[in-house]
Structure formats: C-alpha cells, structure tokens
PAFI-626456 format. One record per atom (N, C-alpha, C, O, CB): atom name; residue in three letters; residue number from 1; x, y, z. Coordinates in steps of 0.2 Angstrom, whole numbers. Atoms other than C-alpha are relative to their C-alpha. Glycine has a CB too. Layout:
N
 atom type seq    px    py    pz
   CA  ALA NUM     X     Y     Z
...
***
This chain:
104
 atom type seq    px    py    pz
    N  UNK   1     3     5    -5
   CA  UNK   1   332   199    94
    C  UNK   1     6    -6     1
    O  UNK   1     8    -7     7
   CB  UNK   1    -8    -4    -4
    N  UNK   2    -4     7    -1
   CA  UNK   2   345   184    93
    C  UNK   2     7     5     2
    O  UNK   2    11     8    -1
   CB  UNK   2     1    -6    -9
    N  UNK   3    -6    -3    -2
   CA  UNK   3   358   193   104
    C  UNK   3     7    -5     1
    O  UNK   3     6   -11     1
   CB  UNK   3    -2     4     7
    N  UNK   4    -5     5     0
   CA  UNK   4   377   186   105
    C  UNK   4     1    -4     5
    O  UNK   4     5    -9     5
   CB  UNK   4     5     3    -1
    N  UNK   5    -2     6    -7
   CA  UNK   5   376   178   121
    C  UNK   5    -5    -6    -1
    O  UNK   5    -4   -11     2
   CB  UNK   5    -1     3    10
    N  UNK   6     5     6     0
   CA  UNK   6   361   168   116
    C  UNK   6     3    -4    -6
    O  UNK   6     2   -11    -6
   CB  UNK   6    -9     3    -2
    N  UNK   7    -4     5     5
   CA  UNK   7   372   161    99
    C  UNK   7     6    -2     5
    O  UNK   7     7    -7     3
   CB  UNK   7     3     3    -7
    N  UNK   8    -7     3    -3
   CA  UNK   8   388   158   111
    C  UNK   8    -3    -5     4
    O  UNK   8     1    -9     7
   CB  UNK   8     5     5     5
    N  UNK   9     3     4    -5
   CA  UNK   9   375   147   122
    C  UNK   9    -1    -6    -5
    O  UNK   9     2   -11    -4
   CB  UNK   9    -7     3     4
    N  UNK  10     3     6     5
   CA  UNK  10   367   137   106
    C  UNK  10     8    -3    -2
    O  UNK  10     8    -9    -3
   CB  UNK  10    -4     3    -9
    N  UNK  11    -5     3     3
   CA  UNK  11   386   135   101
    C  UNK  11     4    -5     4
    O  UNK  11     6   -11     2
   CB  UNK  11     4     4    -3
    N  UNK  12    -4     4    -7
   CA  UNK  12   393   129   117
    C  UNK  12    -5    -7    -1
    O  UNK  12    -2   -12    -3
   CB  UNK  12    -1     6    10
    N  UNK  13     4     6     1
   CA  UNK  13   377   117   117
    C  UNK  13     2    -5    -4
    O  UNK  13     3   -10    -2
   CB  UNK  13    -5     2    -2
    N  UNK  14    -2     4     7
   CA  UNK  14   380   110    99
    C  UNK  14     8    -4     3
    O  UNK  14     8   -10     3
   CB  UNK  14     1     5    -8
    N  UNK  15    -9     3    -2
   CA  UNK  15   400   106   105
    C  UNK  15    -1    -4     9
    O  UNK  15     2    -9     9
   CB  UNK  15     9     8     1
    N  UNK  16     4     4    -3
   CA  UNK  16   393    99   120
    C  UNK  16    -4    -7    -3
    O  UNK  16    -3   -12     0
   CB  UNK  16    -3     3     3
    N  UNK  17     3     6     3
   CA  UNK  17   382    86   111
    C  UNK  17     5    -3    -4
    O  UNK  17     5    -9    -4
   CB  UNK  17    -6     1    -3
    N  UNK  18    -3     4     2
   CA  UNK  18   396    83   100
    C  UNK  18     5    -5     3
    O  UNK  18     6   -11     1
   CB  UNK  18     1     2    -4
    N  UNK  19    -2     4    -5
   CA  UNK  19   406    78   114
    C  UNK  19    -3    -5     4
    O  UNK  19     1    -9     6
   CB  UNK  19     2     3     3
    N  UNK  20     3     5    -3
   CA  UNK  20   395    67   122
    C  UNK  20    -3    -7    -6
    O  UNK  20    -4   -12    -5
   CB  UNK  20    -8     3     5
    N  UNK  21     1     7     6
   CA  UNK  21   393    57   104
    C  UNK  21     6    -2     0
    O  UNK  21     7    -9     0
   CB  UNK  21    -2     2    -9
    N  UNK  22    -8     3     0
   CA  UNK  22   412    55   104
    C  UNK  22    -1    -4     5
    O  UNK  22     0   -10     3
   CB  UNK  22     6     6     2
    N  UNK  23    -1     4    -8
   CA  UNK  23   411    48   123
    C  UNK  23    -5    -6    -3
    O  UNK  23    -1   -10    -5
   CB  UNK  23    -5     5     9
    N  UNK  24     4     4     1
   CA  UNK  24   397    36   118
    C  UNK  24     3    -5    -6
    O  UNK  24     2   -11    -6
   CB  UNK  24    -7     4     0
    N  UNK  25    -3     4     5
   CA  UNK  25   406    30   103
    C  UNK  25     7    -5     5
    O  UNK  25     7   -11     7
   CB  UNK  25     3     6    -9
    N  UNK  26    -5     4    -4
   CA  UNK  26   422    26   114
    C  UNK  26    -3    -4     6
    O  UNK  26     1    -8     9
   CB  UNK  26     5     5     3
    N  UNK  27     4     6    -5
   CA  UNK  27   410    17   126
    C  UNK  27     0    -6    -3
    O  UNK  27     2   -11    -2
   CB  UNK  27    -7     2     3
    N  UNK  28     1     6     4
   CA  UNK  28   404     7   114
    C  UNK  28     6    -4    -1
    O  UNK  28     6    -9     1
   CB  UNK  28    -2     1    -6
    N  UNK  29    -6     4     3
   CA  UNK  29   422     2   108
    C  UNK  29     3    -4     8
    O  UNK  29     6    -9     8
   CB  UNK  29     7     6    -3
    N  UNK  30    -2     3    -6
   CA  UNK  30   425    -1   127
    C  UNK  30    -3    -5     3
    O  UNK  30    -1    -7     9
   CB  UNK  30     1     5     4
    N  UNK  31     4     4    -3
   CA  UNK  31   411   -13   129
    C  UNK  31     2    -6     1
    O  UNK  31    -1   -10     4
   CB  UNK  31    -5     0    -3
    N  UNK  32    -2     5     0
   CA  UNK  32   422   -26   125
    C  UNK  32     7    -1     2
    O  UNK  32    12     0    -1
   CB  UNK  32     0    -2    -6
    N  UNK  33    -7    -2    -4
   CA  UNK  33   435   -27   138
    C  UNK  33     6    -7    -4
    O  UNK  33    12    -6    -5
   CB  UNK  33    -2    -1    12
    N  UNK  34    -3     6     1
   CA  UNK  34   442   -45   133
    C  UNK  34     4     4    -8
    O  UNK  34    10     4    -7
   CB  UNK  34    -5    -6     0
    N  UNK  35    -2    -4     4
   CA  UNK  35   446   -35   115
    C  UNK  35     7     4     2
    O  UNK  35    13     2     0
   CB  UNK  35    -6     4    -2
    N  UNK  36    -6    -4    -2
   CA  UNK  36   457   -22   123
    C  UNK  36     3    -2     3
    O  UNK  36     9     0     2
   CB  UNK  36    -1     5     3
    N  UNK  37    -6     4    -2
   CA  UNK  37   466   -34   134
    C  UNK  37     4    -5    -4
    O  UNK  37    10    -5    -3
   CB  UNK  37    -1    -2     6
    N  UNK  38    -5     3     5
   CA  UNK  38   471   -45   122
    C  UNK  38     5     6    -5
    O  UNK  38    11     5    -7
   CB  UNK  38    -6    -4    -5
    N  UNK  39    -5    -3     3
   CA  UNK  39   478   -31   112
    C  UNK  39     5     2     4
    O  UNK  39    11     3     2
   CB  UNK  39    -2     4    -4
    N  UNK  40    -7    -3    -3
   CA  UNK  40   488   -23   126
    C  UNK  40     4    -5     1
    O  UNK  40    10    -4    -1
   CB  UNK  40    -1     4     7
    N  UNK  41    -4     5    -1
   CA  UNK  41   493   -41   131
    C  UNK  41     5     0    -7
    O  UNK  41    11    -2    -7
   CB  UNK  41    -5    -6     1
    N  UNK  42    -4     1     8
   CA  UNK  42   499   -41   111
    C  UNK  42     4     6     0
    O  UNK  42    10     4    -2
   CB  UNK  42    -5     1    -8
    N  UNK  43    -5    -5    -1
   CA  UNK  43   508   -25   113
    C  UNK  43     5     0     4
    O  UNK  43    11     2     3
   CB  UNK  43    -2     4     0
    N  UNK  44    -4     0    -4
   CA  UNK  44   516   -29   128
    C  UNK  44     6    -6    -2
    O  UNK  44    12    -5     0
   CB  UNK  44    -4     0     7
    N  UNK  45    -1     4     1
   CA  UNK  45   522   -45   120
    C  UNK  45     5     3    -6
    O  UNK  45    11     2    -6
   CB  UNK  45    -5    -5     0
    N  UNK  46    -4    -4     7
   CA  UNK  46   528   -35   102
    C  UNK  46     4     4     4
    O  UNK  46     9     6     1
   CB  UNK  46    -6     5    -6
    N  UNK  47    -6    -5    -2
   CA  UNK  47   537   -23   115
    C  UNK  47     6    -6     3
    O  UNK  47    12    -5     2
   CB  UNK  47    -3     7     7
    N  UNK  48    -3     5    -3
   CA  UNK  48   545   -37   125
    C  UNK  48     6    -4    -6
    O  UNK  48    12    -3    -6
   CB  UNK  48    -6    -6     4
    N  UNK  49    -4     2     5
   CA  UNK  49   552   -46   109
    C  UNK  49     3     5    -6
    O  UNK  49     8     3   -10
   CB  UNK  49    -4    -3    -3
    N  UNK  50    -5    -4     3
   CA  UNK  50   557   -31   101
    C  UNK  50     6     3     4
    O  UNK  50    11     5     1
   CB  UNK  50    -3     6    -2
    N  UNK  51    -5     0    -5
   CA  UNK  51   568   -28   117
    C  UNK  51     5    -7     0
    O  UNK  51    11    -6     2
   CB  UNK  51    -3     2     7
    N  UNK  52    -3     6     0
   CA  UNK  52   574   -46   116
    C  UNK  52     4     1    -7
    O  UNK  52    10     2    -8
   CB  UNK  52    -6    -6     1
    N  UNK  53    -5    -3    11
   CA  UNK  53   580   -43    94
    C  UNK  53     4     5     3
    O  UNK  53    10     3     1
   CB  UNK  53    -6     5    -9
    N  UNK  54    -5    -6     0
   CA  UNK  54   589   -27   101
    C  UNK  54     5    -3     5
    O  UNK  54     9     1     7
   CB  UNK  54    -3     8     3
    N  UNK  55    -6     2    -5
   CA  UNK  55   601   -38   114
    C  UNK  55     5    -4    -6
    O  UNK  55     3    -7   -11
   CB  UNK  55    -4    -7     6
    N  UNK  56    -6     4     4
   CA  UNK  56   618   -44   106
    C  UNK  56    -2    -6     2
    O  UNK  56    -6    -7     6
   CB  UNK  56     8     2     1
    N  UNK  57     1     7     0
   CA  UNK  57   620   -62   104
    C  UNK  57     0    -4     8
    O  UNK  57    -4    -8    10
   CB  UNK  57     4    -3    -4
    N  UNK  58    -1     3    -7
   CA  UNK  58   628   -66   123
    C  UNK  58    -8     2     3
    O  UNK  58   -11    -2     6
   CB  UNK  58     9     5     4
    N  UNK  59     4     0    -4
   CA  UNK  59   613   -57   130
    C  UNK  59    -6    -2    -2
    O  UNK  59   -10    -1     3
   CB  UNK  59    -1     5     1
    N  UNK  60     4     4     2
   CA  UNK  60   602   -67   120
    C  UNK  60    -1    -6     3
    O  UNK  60    -6    -9     4
   CB  UNK  60     0    -1    -5
    N  UNK  61     0     8    -3
   CA  UNK  61   608   -83   128
    C  UNK  61     0     1     9
    O  UNK  61    -1    -4    13
   CB  UNK  61     9    -5    -3
    N  UNK  62     2     0    -7
   CA  UNK  62   608   -76   145
    C  UNK  62    -6     1     2
    O  UNK  62    -8     0     8
   CB  UNK  62     4     4     3
    N  UNK  63     8    -1    -2
   CA  UNK  63   590   -70   145
    C  UNK  63    -2    -7    -1
    O  UNK  63    -5   -10     4
   CB  UNK  63    -5     6    -6
    N  UNK  64     2     5     3
   CA  UNK  64   587   -86   137
    C  UNK  64     1    -7     6
    O  UNK  64    -3   -11     8
   CB  UNK  64     5     0    -6
    N  UNK  65     0     5    -7
   CA  UNK  65   595   -98   152
    C  UNK  65    -1     3     6
    O  UNK  65    -1    -1    11
   CB  UNK  65     7    -2     0
    N  UNK  66     4    -4    -7
   CA  UNK  66   589   -86   166
    C  UNK  66    -7    -1    -1
    O  UNK  66   -11    -2     4
   CB  UNK  66     0    10     1
    N  UNK  67     8     1     0
   CA  UNK  67   571   -89   157
    C  UNK  67    -1    -8    -1
    O  UNK  67    -6   -10    -2
   CB  UNK  67    -6     4    -7
    N  UNK  68    -1     8     1
   CA  UNK  68   575  -109   156
    C  UNK  68    -1     0     8
    O  UNK  68    -6    -1    11
   CB  UNK  68     8    -5    -4
    N  UNK  69     1     1    -6
   CA  UNK  69   579  -107   175
    C  UNK  69    -5     2     5
    O  UNK  69    -5    -1    10
   CB  UNK  69     4     2     2
    N  UNK  70     4    -3    -2
   CA  UNK  70   566   -97   181
    C  UNK  70    -7    -4    -2
    O  UNK  70   -12    -5     2
   CB  UNK  70     0     6    -3
    N  UNK  71     6     2    -1
   CA  UNK  71   553  -108   172
    C  UNK  71     1    -8     3
    O  UNK  71    -4   -12     4
   CB  UNK  71    -4     0    -7
    N  UNK  72     0     7    -4
   CA  UNK  72   560  -125   179
    C  UNK  72    -1     2     8
    O  UNK  72    -4    -3    11
   CB  UNK  72     7    -3    -1
    N  UNK  73     2    -1    -7
   CA  UNK  73   558  -117   197
    C  UNK  73    -6     1     0
    O  UNK  73    -8     0     5
   CB  UNK  73     4     4     3
    N  UNK  74     6     0    -2
   CA  UNK  74   541  -113   194
    C  UNK  74    -5    -8    -1
    O  UNK  74   -10   -10     2
   CB  UNK  74    -2     7    -4
    N  UNK  75     3     7     1
   CA  UNK  75   536  -130   187
    C  UNK  75     4    -5     6
    O  UNK  75     1   -10     7
   CB  UNK  75     1    -3    -8
    N  UNK  76    -1     3    -6
   CA  UNK  76   546  -137   202
    C  UNK  76    -5     0     5
    O  UNK  76    -7    -5     9
   CB  UNK  76     5     3     2
    N  UNK  77     3    -3    -6
   CA  UNK  77   536  -126   214
    C  UNK  77    -7    -4    -1
    O  UNK  77   -10    -6     4
   CB  UNK  77     0     8     0
    N  UNK  78     6     1     5
   CA  UNK  78   520  -131   203
    C  UNK  78    -1    -8     2
    O  UNK  78    -6   -10     5
   CB  UNK  78     1     1    -8
    N  UNK  79     0     8    -1
   CA  UNK  79   524  -150   205
    C  UNK  79     0    -2     8
    O  UNK  79    -1    -8    10
   CB  UNK  79     6    -4    -5
    N  UNK  80    -2     1    -8
   CA  UNK  80   528  -149   225
    C  UNK  80    -7     3     3
    O  UNK  80   -10     0     7
   CB  UNK  80     7     4     4
    N  UNK  81     8     0    -3
   CA  UNK  81   511  -142   228
    C  UNK  81    -6    -4    -2
    O  UNK  81   -11    -3     1
   CB  UNK  81    -3     6    -1
    N  UNK  82     3     4     3
   CA  UNK  82   502  -154   217
    C  UNK  82     2    -7     3
    O  UNK  82    -3   -11     4
   CB  UNK  82     1     0    -8
    N  UNK  83    -2     6    -5
   CA  UNK  83   512  -169   227
    C  UNK  83    -1     3     7
    O  UNK  83    -2    -2    11
   CB  UNK  83     9    -2    -1
    N  UNK  84     2    -1    -6
   CA  UNK  84   508  -159   242
    C  UNK  84   -10    -2     1
    O  UNK  84   -13    -5     5
   CB  UNK  84     3     7     1
    N  UNK  85     7     0     0
   CA  UNK  85   489  -159   239
    C  UNK  85    -5    -7    -1
    O  UNK  85   -10    -9     2
   CB  UNK  85    -3     4    -6
    N  UNK  86     3     5     1
   CA  UNK  86   488  -177   233
    C  UNK  86     2    -5     8
    O  UNK  86    -2    -8    10
   CB  UNK  86     2    -3    -7
    N  UNK  87    -1     2    -7
   CA  UNK  87   498  -183   251
    C  UNK  87    -7     3     4
    O  UNK  87    -9    -2     7
   CB  UNK  87     7     4     3
    N  UNK  88     5    -2    -6
   CA  UNK  88   483  -173   261
    C  UNK  88    -7    -2    -3
    O  UNK  88   -12    -3     1
   CB  UNK  88    -1     9     2
    N  UNK  89     5     5     1
   CA  UNK  89   470  -182   250
    C  UNK  89     0    -6     1
    O  UNK  89    -5    -9     2
   CB  UNK  89    -3     0    -5
    N  UNK  90    -2     7    -2
   CA  UNK  90   477  -199   253
    C  UNK  90     0    -1     7
    O  UNK  90    -2    -6    10
   CB  UNK  90     7    -2    -2
    N  UNK  91     1     0    -9
   CA  UNK  91   479  -195   273
    C  UNK  91    -6     1     1
    O  UNK  91    -9    -3     4
   CB  UNK  91     5     6     5
    N  UNK  92     5    -1    -1
   CA  UNK  92   463  -188   272
    C  UNK  92    -6    -7    -1
    O  UNK  92   -10    -7     3
   CB  UNK  92     0     5    -4
    N  UNK  93     1     8     4
   CA  UNK  93   457  -206   263
    C  UNK  93     0    -4     7
    O  UNK  93    -4    -5    11
   CB  UNK  93     7    -2    -6
    N  UNK  94    -2     3    -6
   CA  UNK  94   466  -214   277
    C  UNK  94    -3     0     6
    O  UNK  94    -5    -4    10
   CB  UNK  94     5     1     1
    N  UNK  95     6    -3    -6
   CA  UNK  95   457  -204   291
    C  UNK  95    -5    -2     1
    O  UNK  95    -6    -6     5
   CB  UNK  95    -2     7     0
    N  UNK  96     6     1     2
   CA  UNK  96   442  -206   285
    C  UNK  96    -3    -8     2
    O  UNK  96    -9   -10     5
   CB  UNK  96     0     2    -7
    N  UNK  97     3     5    -1
   CA  UNK  97   442  -224   284
    C  UNK  97     2    -2     6
    O  UNK  97    -2    -6     8
   CB  UNK  97     1    -5    -6
    N  UNK  98    -2     0    -7
   CA  UNK  98   450  -226   300
    C  UNK  98    -6     1     5
    O  UNK  98    -8    -3     8
   CB  UNK  98     4     5     1
    N  UNK  99     6    -3    -2
   CA  UNK  99   436  -216   306
    C  UNK  99    -7    -4     1
    O  UNK  99   -11    -4     6
   CB  UNK  99    -2     5    -4
    N  UNK 100     7     5     2
   CA  UNK 100   422  -227   300
    C  UNK 100     0    -6     2
    O  UNK 100    -6    -9     4
   CB  UNK 100    -1    -1    -6
    N  UNK 101    -3     6    -4
   CA  UNK 101   431  -244   307
    C  UNK 101    -1     1     7
    O  UNK 101    -3    -4    11
   CB  UNK 101     7    -1    -2
    N  UNK 102     1    -1    -9
   CA  UNK 102   431  -236   324
    C  UNK 102    -6     0     1
    O  UNK 102    -8    -5     5
   CB  UNK 102     3     6     4
    N  UNK 103     7     0     0
   CA  UNK 103   414  -231   322
    C  UNK 103    -6    -5     1
    O  UNK 103   -12    -4     3
   CB  UNK 103     0     2    -4
    N  UNK 104     5     6     4
   CA  UNK 104   406  -247   316
    C  UNK 104     1    -5     7
    O  UNK 104    -1   -10     8
   CB  UNK 104     4    -4    -9
***
C-alpha cells in the first residue's frame, strides 16, 4: 500500500516544513533591524581599526593628519552652511519688517 513514491513525497514534505521553520526563525531574528545595523557598523569599525593597527608608524601618522584635515574641512563647511542660514533668516526678518512698515 505504501509505495516508494508516497514515502518520498512525505519525506520531501517534512523537509519543506523544516526549511520553513528555519526561515521563520531567521525572519524573527531580522525583525530588529537596529541590532543588525549596529552589529554591521561595529564590524566595520573593527575592520577599520584592525587595518589602522596593521599600518606602520609613519602610515598611522599620515592617516591621522589626513583625518584631521578632512575633519576640519567638514567642520568648516558645516559652519559656513549655518552662517548662510542665519544670514538668510536675518535678511528675511529685515525684509518682513520693511514690508510691514510700508503696508501700514
């Protein structure tokens, strides 16, 4: 009554059920994206730190100098952006005041 074809179908069905259970477990782990992104970010920093530690002393100094230059450049750009936004805000207030004075 139990032919080999039926047994292989049942075995395949059981394998698929096990695979689905594994996928559900993996999906439950992926539900917290902040944890996976923080671990990938942590792995990135570990990789960079390992690379930096493997550099010779002169290479470490060069990377530090370039990092400081890039950091000051980004800071300078940010401060210029803030200054521009403040200038636009002040000019807008002055123009609004002139407009209110003229309309009255």
